[in-house]
C-alpha positions in Angstrom: 0.0 0.0 0.0 1.4 3.4 -1.0 0.8 5.8 1.9 2.3 9.2 2.4 5.4 9.1 4.6 3.7 11.4 7.2 1.0 8.8 7.7 3.5 5.9 8.0 5.6 7.9 10.5 2.6 8.8 12.7 1.4 5.2 12.7 4.9 4.1 13.8 5.0 6.8 16.5 1.6 5.8 17.9 2.7 2.2 17.9 5.9 3.2 19.9 3.7 5.0 22.4 1.3 2.0 22.8 4.2 -0.4 23.1 5.8 1.7 25.8 2.5 2.0 27.7 1.8 -1.7 27.3 5.2 -2.4 28.9 4.9 0.2 31.7 1.4 -0.9 32.7 2.2 -4.6 32.1 -1.1 -4.6 30.3 -2.6 -7.7 28.8 -3.1 -6.2 25.3 -2.6 -3.1 23.1 -6.4 -2.6 23.4 -6.0 -2.1 27.1 -3.1 0.3 26.6 -5.1 2.2 23.9 -8.1 2.5 26.2 -5.9 3.7 29.0 -4.1 6.3 26.9 -7.5 7.6 25.5 -9.1 7.8 29.0 -6.2 9.5 30.7 -5.6 11.9 27.8 -9.3 12.9 27.7 -9.5 13.4 31.5 -6.3 15.5 31.4 -7.3 17.5 28.3 -10.7 18.4 29.9 -8.9 19.7 33.1 -6.7 22.1 31.1 -7.5 25.5 29.7 -8.3 25.4 25.9 -4.9 27.1 25.2 -2.9 24.7 27.3 -4.8 21.7 25.8 -3.9 22.9 22.3 -0.2 23.5 23.3 0.1 20.0 24.6 -1.6 18.6 21.5 1.0 20.3 19.3 3.7 18.0 20.7 1.7 14.7 20.3 2.2 12.4 17.3 -0.5 13.2 14.7 -2.5 10.0 15.4 -2.3 10.5 19.2 -3.4 14.1 18.6 -6.5 12.9 16.8 -7.3 10.6 19.6 -6.7 13.4 22.1 -9.1 15.8 20.4 -11.8 13.2 19.6 -15.2 14.2 21.1 -13.7 17.4 22.6 -16.0 20.1 23.8 -13.7 23.1 24.4 -16.5 25.3 25.8 -16.9 23.0 28.7 -13.3 23.3 29.8 -11.5 23.3 32.2 -13.5 21.0 34.4 -13.6 21.5 38.1 -11.8 18.2 39.0 -9.7 19.0 42.0 -8.9 15.8 43.7 -7.0 12.7 42.8 -10.1 10.6 43.4 -12.2 12.7 41.1 -9.6 12.5 38.4 -9.2 8.7 38.7 -13.0 8.3 38.7 -13.1 10.3 35.5 -10.5 8.0 34.0 -12.5 4.9 35.0 -15.7 6.4 33.5 -13.9 7.1 30.2 -12.9 3.5 29.8 -16.2 1.6 29.7 -15.8 -2.1 29.1 -12.2 -2.1 30.4 -12.7 -3.1 34.0 -9.1 -4.5 34.0 -7.7 -0.9 33.9 -6.4 0.4 37.2 -7.0 4.1 36.8 -4.2 5.1 39.2 -1.6 2.9 37.4 -2.9 4.0 33.9 -2.7 7.7 34.9 0.8 7.5 36.3 2.0 5.5 33.3 0.4 7.8 30.7 1.9 10.8 32.6 5.3 9.1 32.5 4.9 8.5 28.8 4.1 12.1 28.2 7.1 13.1 30.4 9.3 11.0 28.1 8.0 12.3 24.8 6.9 15.9 25.4 9.3 18.8 26.2 10.0 19.4 29.9 8.8 23.0 29.5 5.4 21.9 28.2 5.1 19.3 30.9 5.8 22.0 33.5 3.1 24.2 31.9 0.6 21.3 32.0 1.4 20.6 35.7 1.0 24.3 36.6 -2.6 24.1 35.4 -3.4 21.4 37.8 -4.5 21.7 41.5 -1.7 20.7 43.9 -3.2 17.3 44.7 -3.3 16.3 41.0 0.3 17.3 40.5 1.5 14.4 42.6 0.2 12.0 39.9 3.1 13.1 37.7 5.5 10.9 39.7 7.0 7.7 38.3 10.1 5.8 39.0 10.6 5.4 35.2 10.2 9.1 34.3 12.3 12.1 35.0 10.5 14.3 37.5 10.3 18.0 36.6 11.1 20.5 39.3 7.4 21.4 39.6 6.3 17.8 39.9 9.1 17.2 42.5 7.9 20.3 44.5 4.3 19.2 44.3 5.1 15.7 45.7 7.0 17.3 48.6 4.1 19.6 49.4 1.6 16.8 49.3 3.8 14.7 51.5 4.2 17.5 54.0 0.4 18.2 53.9 -0.3 14.5 54.7 2.4 14.6 57.4 4.7 12.2 55.6 8.0 12.5 53.8 9.6 9.9 51.5 12.2 7.9 53.2 14.4 7.4 50.1 16.6 4.7 51.6 13.5 2.6 52.5 11.5 3.7 49.5 8.4 4.4 51.6 6.7 7.2 53.4 7.4 7.7 57.0 5.9 10.1 59.6 7.3 13.6 59.4 8.5 15.0 62.7 6.5 18.1 63.6 9.6 20.3 63.5 10.2 19.4 59.8 6.6 20.3 58.8 6.9 23.7 60.4 10.0 24.6 58.3 
């Protein structure tokens, strides 16, 4: 089949993204990876301002960009989703028929995928658009953390009264003197 090079390239790029997501999520199929990518991108897109949603889209592969904008209603954005649970519930609602998807895992893996493929400056712009609690979803051991995501995680941990014990790899109670600093 004789396709334009741009079409072949975007199909290859989309396949790379799905393969990476498939591996990161340890998903059973590309269908699950696709449904996860779609659900998370739509939930994120609808939480951003129209301008920021368009700026993020400009850095997506053409095929992923089409997926991102599918069924978009810009006049309804940004949504008022403010908590992690509201965001994850939205991801679950956007993946009907895919009960195998863990919304938290899918969100963190898609955000890590974006962090690997989108410029750090654009990722920082996207993160700035989100309420503090949602910024903490941008953490992943496989992705480089931006300075904003790192600060958000620290603030969320302080707010919850825990800090990450990096040697043990788990949260531990924060002494009251550290929280006050």
